[in-house]
N, C-alpha and C positions, 0 to 999 in steps of 0.2 A: 293952655296950662301945659300939662306933661307932654302931650303932642308936640308942641312948638320946641320944647328942648328935646324931645327925641329927634325931631327933624333937624335940628342944630347940630346935634351930636352926629347924625347921620352924615350930614354935609361936611361937618370938619373931618370925619374919619374917610369919606370918598376923597376929599381934597389930599388928605395925608396918604392914602393908598395909592392915588394917583402920581404924588409928586415921587414917593420912595420906590414906587415901581418903576418909574421912568429912570430916576438916579441908579436904582439897582441895576436895570438893564445896560445902562450907560457905563456903571463901574465894572460890570462883568465883562462887557467888550474892552474897555479899558485895561482891565487887569489881564485878561487874555492877552492882549496884544503886547502888553509890557513883559508878562512871562515869556512869551515867544522871543521877544527881544533879549532875553536873557537876564531880567531883573531878578536879583537875589531875594530883595524882600518887598513886599507890597503892603503899605500900611492903608487903613481904612480911611483915615483922615484925609491922606492924599488922593485916594480913589474918590472919596466923596467931593472934595473941593476941586478935583480936576474933572469931575463930570458935570460940574454947574454949567460951564459954558456951553454945552451941547444940549441942555435940557430944552429949551424952547423949540429947537429944530426937531429933535426926537418926538417930543410931545406933540408939537404941530402936524407933523407928519401921520402919526398915530391916531390923533384926533380927527384929523380930516378924513382918513379911512374908515375910522369909526362912524363918522357921520354919514358917510356915503352908504355904508352897511345898513344902519338905521333907516336911512331914507328908501333902501330897497326893502328891508324887513317889515317895517311899520305897515305899509299899506297891504303887504300881503298878510301880516297878523290880522289887521282890521277884517279884510276881506273874508279870511277863514272864520273868525269869530262871529260876524254878522250873518254868514250864511250857516250857521248852526254846525260848523265844522266841516260841512260839504265842500267849502271852498278850498280847505286844505288838501282835500283829495284833488280837486282840479289843479291845485298848484305843485302837486307832488313832482311831476317833471320838470318844473323850473327848479324846485328846492333840490332835487337830485343833481341838477347842473350846477347850482350855486355852491353846494357843499365843495366840490373840487376845487371850484373857482375861487372860495374863501380861503381854502387850504394855500393854493398857489399864491394869492394876494399877501397871506400871512407870511409865507417864505420870501417874498419880494421885500414885504416890510422889515423882515428881520435882517436881511440883507443890506437895506437901505439903512438902517440905523447903524450898522457896521460902518458903511461907506461914510456916514456923516461924522462918526466918532474918528475912524482911521485916518480918514483923507481930509477932514474939516469942510465938507461940502455943505452946500445949501440943501435945503429940503428936497427940491425935485431933482436935483442933481444926484442926490442919494438914492431916490426912488429909480432913476435911470440906471444907476449903476447895479441896483439890486435886480432890476428887469434883465439887464445884460447878463448878468451872471445866471439868473435861472434860465434864460434863453439858451446860453452856450452851454451849460452843464445840466441839461435837463435831468437826465439818468440818474447821477449821483445826488442831486439836489431833492429830487422825488423820494429817493431812498431814504435821505435824511429826514425829509418832511414826514414819512409814515412813522419813523422812529419817534421823533419829536411830537407827533401827534398823539400817539398812544401815551407817551409820558405825560403830555399835557393833560389829556383826557384824565388819567389816573390821579393826577395831583388835584384838578379840579374837583371830581368826585369826592376826594379825601378832605377837600377844603368846605365844600357845599353841602355835603351832608351833615356835618356838625352844626353848621351854621342854621340849616333848616330845622334840626332838632331843638336847637334853642330858641328860634325865632317862630317857628310855625304855632305852637301853642299861643303866644302872644297875638299874632295876628288873627287866629281864630276867634279868640276871646274879644278883639277889637271890632271883629265884623259881626 
């Protein structure tokens, strides 16, 4: 009944968020590059339609990295849950290593997206260029990473808290 419609709405919203998020990322990259090149006017329609050719490569690379992250995190989470939380204490050193690794991978991914859009590269060529940029400019890239991490954290909390406030009573009532 209603659960089926809720799942359908959730699936449609998830696809929409993924699509618009990637198109927005590509549009932001394209708009920045065009502004740097001296473009006087940037229109939404042109940025949107010009972003479509890059969608599958940017989405694909981001999706593959997400899958790898899930393949790492899921077994650790299951282990932590099935050990009554004690497993999380055992995994703490690994988690402390994975956090900075995740930040660096996120940076490489951001720079790979730029390479895909700016130079019209394939996914793995974009990844390689992102890695080369991080490797050769480690200090400035890490400084920027800290700034971006703080901004992303604040924005994420600002988005997640209202969603939890809205959905938590429904989830509690459902269970």
